[in-house]
Biotite code that builds the C-alpha atoms (Angstrom):
import biotite.structure as struc

atoms = struc.array([
    struc.Atom([0.088, -0.022, -0.015], chain_id="A", res_id=1, res_name="MET", atom_name="CA", element="C"),
    struc.Atom([1.279, 3.577, -0.752], chain_id="A", res_id=2, res_name="GLU", atom_name="CA", element="C"),
    struc.Atom([1.264, 5.956, 2.208], chain_id="A", res_id=3, res_name="PRO", atom_name="CA", element="C"),
    struc.Atom([-1.794, 7.798, 2.885], chain_id="A", res_id=4, res_name="ILE", atom_name="CA", element="C"),
    struc.Atom([-1.727, 11.495, 3.802], chain_id="A", res_id=5, res_name="GLU", atom_name="CA", element="C"),
    struc.Atom([-4.330, 12.796, 6.160], chain_id="A", res_id=6, res_name="ILE", atom_name="CA", element="C"),
    struc.Atom([-5.447, 16.426, 6.782], chain_id="A", res_id=7, res_name="ASN", atom_name="CA", element="C"),
    struc.Atom([-6.477, 16.504, 10.514], chain_id="A", res_id=8, res_name="ALA", atom_name="CA", element="C"),
    struc.Atom([-7.307, 20.185, 10.705], chain_id="A", res_id=9, res_name="GLY", atom_name="CA", element="C"),
    struc.Atom([-4.681, 21.620, 13.003], chain_id="A", res_id=10, res_name="THR", atom_name="CA", element="C"),
    struc.Atom([-2.213, 18.855, 12.130], chain_id="A", res_id=11, res_name="TRP", atom_name="CA", element="C"),
    struc.Atom([-1.248, 17.189, 8.856], chain_id="A", res_id=12, res_name="TYR", atom_name="CA", element="C"),
    struc.Atom([-0.250, 13.470, 8.834], chain_id="A", res_id=13, res_name="LEU", atom_name="CA", element="C"),
    struc.Atom([2.168, 12.177, 6.147], chain_id="A", res_id=14, res_name="ARG", atom_name="CA", element="C"),
    struc.Atom([4.763, 9.446, 5.604], chain_id="A", res_id=15, res_name="ALA", atom_name="CA", element="C"),
    struc.Atom([8.074, 9.876, 7.303], chain_id="A", res_id=16, res_name="LEU", atom_name="CA", element="C"),
    struc.Atom([10.685, 11.339, 4.910], chain_id="A", res_id=17, res_name="ARG", atom_name="CA", element="C"),
    struc.Atom([14.413, 11.801, 4.588], chain_id="A", res_id=18, res_name="ALA", atom_name="CA", element="C"),
    struc.Atom([15.106, 13.332, 1.168], chain_id="A", res_id=19, res_name="ASP", atom_name="CA", element="C"),
    struc.Atom([16.256, 16.593, -0.378], chain_id="A", res_id=20, res_name="ASP", atom_name="CA", element="C"),
    struc.Atom([13.029, 18.378, 0.420], chain_id="A", res_id=21, res_name="ARG", atom_name="CA", element="C"),
    struc.Atom([12.070, 17.152, 3.878], chain_id="A", res_id=22, res_name="ILE", atom_name="CA", element="C"),
    struc.Atom([14.253, 15.468, 6.492], chain_id="A", res_id=23, res_name="ASP", atom_name="CA", element="C"),
    struc.Atom([12.455, 14.033, 9.540], chain_id="A", res_id=24, res_name="ASP", atom_name="CA", element="C"),
    struc.Atom([15.740, 12.572, 11.058], chain_id="A", res_id=25, res_name="ARG", atom_name="CA", element="C"),
    struc.Atom([16.363, 15.552, 13.401], chain_id="A", res_id=26, res_name="PRO", atom_name="CA", element="C"),
    struc.Atom([12.845, 15.403, 14.773], chain_id="A", res_id=27, res_name="ALA", atom_name="CA", element="C"),
    struc.Atom([13.126, 11.576, 15.149], chain_id="A", res_id=28, res_name="LEU", atom_name="CA", element="C"),
    struc.Atom([16.458, 12.118, 17.088], chain_id="A", res_id=29, res_name="ALA", atom_name="CA", element="C"),
    struc.Atom([14.561, 14.541, 19.479], chain_id="A", res_id=30, res_name="GLU", atom_name="CA", element="C"),
    struc.Atom([12.332, 11.585, 20.089], chain_id="A", res_id=31, res_name="GLY", atom_name="CA", element="C"),
    struc.Atom([15.254, 9.318, 20.810], chain_id="A", res_id=32, res_name="GLY", atom_name="CA", element="C"),
    struc.Atom([15.156, 7.527, 17.397], chain_id="A", res_id=33, res_name="ILE", atom_name="CA", element="C"),
    struc.Atom([18.629, 7.626, 15.964], chain_id="A", res_id=34, res_name="THR", atom_name="CA", element="C"),
    struc.Atom([18.625, 4.560, 13.565], chain_id="A", res_id=35, res_name="ASP", atom_name="CA", element="C"),
    struc.Atom([19.797, 5.765, 10.193], chain_id="A", res_id=36, res_name="PRO", atom_name="CA", element="C"),
    struc.Atom([17.511, 3.244, 8.569], chain_id="A", res_id=37, res_name="ASP", atom_name="CA", element="C"),
    struc.Atom([14.288, 4.157, 10.483], chain_id="A", res_id=38, res_name="TYR", atom_name="CA", element="C"),
    struc.Atom([12.680, 6.098, 7.739], chain_id="A", res_id=39, res_name="VAL", atom_name="CA", element="C"),
    struc.Atom([13.362, 3.243, 5.285], chain_id="A", res_id=40, res_name="THR", atom_name="CA", element="C"),
    struc.Atom([11.930, 0.778, 7.880], chain_id="A", res_id=41, res_name="LEU", atom_name="CA", element="C"),
    struc.Atom([8.690, 2.791, 8.092], chain_id="A", res_id=42, res_name="ARG", atom_name="CA", element="C"),
    struc.Atom([8.495, 3.072, 4.254], chain_id="A", res_id=43, res_name="THR", atom_name="CA", element="C"),
    struc.Atom([8.830, -0.730, 3.999], chain_id="A", res_id=44, res_name="THR", atom_name="CA", element="C"),
    struc.Atom([6.030, -1.152, 6.609], chain_id="A", res_id=45, res_name="GLY", atom_name="CA", element="C"),
    struc.Atom([3.713, 0.692, 4.303], chain_id="A", res_id=46, res_name="TRP", atom_name="CA", element="C"),
    struc.Atom([4.778, -1.453, 1.237], chain_id="A", res_id=47, res_name="ALA", atom_name="CA", element="C"),
    struc.Atom([4.372, -4.774, 3.168], chain_id="A", res_id=48, res_name="GLU", atom_name="CA", element="C"),
    struc.Atom([1.233, -3.582, 5.043], chain_id="A", res_id=49, res_name="GLU", atom_name="CA", element="C"),
    struc.Atom([2.876, -4.648, 8.291], chain_id="A", res_id=50, res_name="SER", atom_name="CA", element="C"),
    struc.Atom([3.033, -1.200, 9.947], chain_id="A", res_id=51, res_name="HIS", atom_name="CA", element="C"),
    struc.Atom([1.565, 2.085, 8.918], chain_id="A", res_id=52, res_name="PHE", atom_name="CA", element="C"),
    struc.Atom([3.122, 5.189, 10.253], chain_id="A", res_id=53, res_name="SER", atom_name="CA", element="C"),
    struc.Atom([2.549, 8.985, 10.025], chain_id="A", res_id=54, res_name="TRP", atom_name="CA", element="C"),
    struc.Atom([4.638, 12.047, 10.915], chain_id="A", res_id=55, res_name="ALA", atom_name="CA", element="C"),
    struc.Atom([2.233, 14.380, 12.549], chain_id="A", res_id=56, res_name="VAL", atom_name="CA", element="C"),
    struc.Atom([3.299, 17.765, 11.270], chain_id="A", res_id=57, res_name="CYS", atom_name="CA", element="C"),
    struc.Atom([2.684, 21.468, 11.495], chain_id="A", res_id=58, res_name="GLU", atom_name="CA", element="C"),
    struc.Atom([0.584, 22.108, 8.341], chain_id="A", res_id=59, res_name="PRO", atom_name="CA", element="C"),
    struc.Atom([2.370, 25.250, 7.341], chain_id="A", res_id=60, res_name="THR", atom_name="CA", element="C"),
    struc.Atom([5.970, 24.131, 7.689], chain_id="A", res_id=61, res_name="THR", atom_name="CA", element="C"),
    struc.Atom([5.622, 20.297, 7.453], chain_id="A", res_id=62, res_name="ALA", atom_name="CA", element="C"),
    struc.Atom([7.851, 20.062, 10.559], chain_id="A", res_id=63, res_name="GLU", atom_name="CA", element="C"),
    struc.Atom([7.302, 16.656, 12.250], chain_id="A", res_id=64, res_name="MET", atom_name="CA", element="C"),
    struc.Atom([6.355, 16.947, 15.894], chain_id="A", res_id=65, res_name="VAL", atom_name="CA", element="C"),
    struc.Atom([5.141, 13.459, 16.605], chain_id="A", res_id=66, res_name="THR", atom_name="CA", element="C"),
    struc.Atom([4.902, 9.956, 15.141], chain_id="A", res_id=67, res_name="GLU", atom_name="CA", element="C"),
    struc.Atom([1.805, 7.726, 15.221], chain_id="A", res_id=68, res_name="VAL", atom_name="CA", element="C"),
    struc.Atom([1.683, 4.203, 13.981], chain_id="A", res_id=69, res_name="GLY", atom_name="CA", element="C"),
    struc.Atom([-0.687, 1.294, 13.537], chain_id="A", res_id=70, res_name="ALA", atom_name="CA", element="C"),
    struc.Atom([0.437, -2.359, 13.433], chain_id="A", res_id=71, res_name="THR", atom_name="CA", element="C"),
    struc.Atom([-2.005, -4.941, 12.246], chain_id="A", res_id=72, res_name="PRO", atom_name="CA", element="C"),
    struc.Atom([-1.933, -7.860, 14.650], chain_id="A", res_id=73, res_name="THR", atom_name="CA", element="C"),
    struc.Atom([-3.686, -10.638, 12.367], chain_id="A", res_id=74, res_name="GLY", atom_name="CA", element="C"),
    struc.Atom([-6.644, -10.929, 14.585], chain_id="A", res_id=75, res_name="ASP", atom_name="CA", element="C"),
    struc.Atom([-8.772, -8.184, 13.135], chain_id="A", res_id=76, res_name="GLY", atom_name="CA", element="C"),
    struc.Atom([-7.142, -5.462, 15.337], chain_id="A", res_id=77, res_name="THR", atom_name="CA", element="C"),
    struc.Atom([-4.317, -3.000, 14.851], chain_id="A", res_id=78, res_name="ALA", atom_name="CA", element="C"),
    struc.Atom([-2.282, -1.792, 17.805], chain_id="A", res_id=79, res_name="GLU", atom_name="CA", element="C"),
    struc.Atom([-1.778, 1.974, 17.844], chain_id="A", res_id=80, res_name="LEU", atom_name="CA", element="C"),
    struc.Atom([1.428, 3.467, 19.114], chain_id="A", res_id=81, res_name="THR", atom_name="CA", element="C"),
    struc.Atom([2.991, 6.956, 19.154], chain_id="A", res_id=82, res_name="GLY", atom_name="CA", element="C"),
    struc.Atom([5.415, 9.408, 20.731], chain_id="A", res_id=83, res_name="TRP", atom_name="CA", element="C"),
    struc.Atom([5.711, 13.150, 20.801], chain_id="A", res_id=84, res_name="ALA", atom_name="CA", element="C"),
    struc.Atom([8.410, 15.787, 20.855], chain_id="A", res_id=85, res_name="ARG", atom_name="CA", element="C"),
    struc.Atom([8.321, 17.729, 24.210], chain_id="A", res_id=86, res_name="VAL", atom_name="CA", element="C"),
    struc.Atom([5.540, 20.138, 24.185], chain_id="A", res_id=87, res_name="GLY", atom_name="CA", element="C"),
    struc.Atom([3.610, 18.447, 21.435], chain_id="A", res_id=88, res_name="PHE", atom_name="CA", element="C"),
    struc.Atom([1.449, 16.016, 23.482], chain_id="A", res_id=89, res_name="GLU", atom_name="CA", element="C"),
    struc.Atom([-1.820, 17.558, 22.022], chain_id="A", res_id=90, res_name="ALA", atom_name="CA", element="C"),
    struc.Atom([-0.541, 16.773, 18.501], chain_id="A", res_id=91, res_name="ALA", atom_name="CA", element="C"),
    struc.Atom([-0.016, 13.131, 19.668], chain_id="A", res_id=92, res_name="LEU", atom_name="CA", element="C"),
    struc.Atom([-3.538, 12.842, 20.952], chain_id="A", res_id=93, res_name="GLU", atom_name="CA", element="C"),
    struc.Atom([-4.925, 14.369, 17.750], chain_id="A", res_id=94, res_name="ALA", atom_name="CA", element="C"),
    struc.Atom([-2.805, 12.081, 15.589], chain_id="A", res_id=95, res_name="GLY", atom_name="CA", element="C"),
    struc.Atom([-4.042, 8.979, 17.497], chain_id="A", res_id=96, res_name="LEU", atom_name="CA", element="C"),
    struc.Atom([-7.622, 10.035, 17.198], chain_id="A", res_id=97, res_name="THR", atom_name="CA", element="C"),
    struc.Atom([-7.180, 10.522, 13.520], chain_id="A", res_id=98, res_name="THR", atom_name="CA", element="C"),
    struc.Atom([-5.342, 7.272, 12.879], chain_id="A", res_id=99, res_name="VAL", atom_name="CA", element="C"),
    struc.Atom([-7.881, 5.434, 15.103], chain_id="A", res_id=100, res_name="ARG", atom_name="CA", element="C"),
    struc.Atom([-10.615, 6.511, 12.535], chain_id="A", res_id=101, res_name="ARG", atom_name="CA", element="C"),
    struc.Atom([-8.496, 5.636, 9.636], chain_id="A", res_id=102, res_name="PHE", atom_name="CA", element="C"),
    struc.Atom([-7.715, 2.144, 10.886], chain_id="A", res_id=103, res_name="VAL", atom_name="CA", element="C"),
    struc.Atom([-11.369, 1.501, 11.624], chain_id="A", res_id=104, res_name="ASP", atom_name="CA", element="C"),
    struc.Atom([-12.902, 3.065, 8.538], chain_id="A", res_id=105, res_name="GLY", atom_name="CA", element="C"),
    struc.Atom([-10.311, 2.504, 5.902], chain_id="A", res_id=106, res_name="ALA", atom_name="CA", element="C"),
    struc.Atom([-8.717, -0.768, 6.980], chain_id="A", res_id=107, res_name="LEU", atom_name="CA", element="C"),
    struc.Atom([-11.608, -2.320, 8.722], chain_id="A", res_id=108, res_name="GLY", atom_name="CA", element="C"),
    struc.Atom([-9.553, -3.212, 11.772], chain_id="A", res_id=109, res_name="LEU", atom_name="CA", element="C"),
    struc.Atom([-10.457, -2.522, 15.426], chain_id="A", res_id=110, res_name="ARG", atom_name="CA", element="C"),
    struc.Atom([-7.841, -0.165, 16.880], chain_id="A", res_id=111, res_name="PRO", atom_name="CA", element="C"),
    struc.Atom([-6.213, -0.881, 20.244], chain_id="A", res_id=112, res_name="THR", atom_name="CA", element="C"),
    struc.Atom([-3.863, 1.317, 22.107], chain_id="A", res_id=113, res_name="HIS", atom_name="CA", element="C"),
    struc.Atom([-0.797, 0.112, 24.169], chain_id="A", res_id=114, res_name="ARG", atom_name="CA", element="C"),
])
């Protein structure tokens, strides 16, 4: 599956990126994620439909402030996870709410949250 972008009003959800236009690696590092292959791992998750992830971003700058993910578990559910940069906890909650609706409506899976 190709990554799905979601406009959530105050926040914009998109696939993680590390290219010549947008580089989420500094924001990921602020969240404690320093694996240089992390963005590739998340891209592969979409392609294999094993994990769907979104960078929750400021809509005017596309700056990543949190990450939200959904992992199908094989039993009709998908486990939701996420983390936020300091000060962006409201963005995390908004992202989780948006992804919960996507998982239920578009994927037909029952979302669970760890």
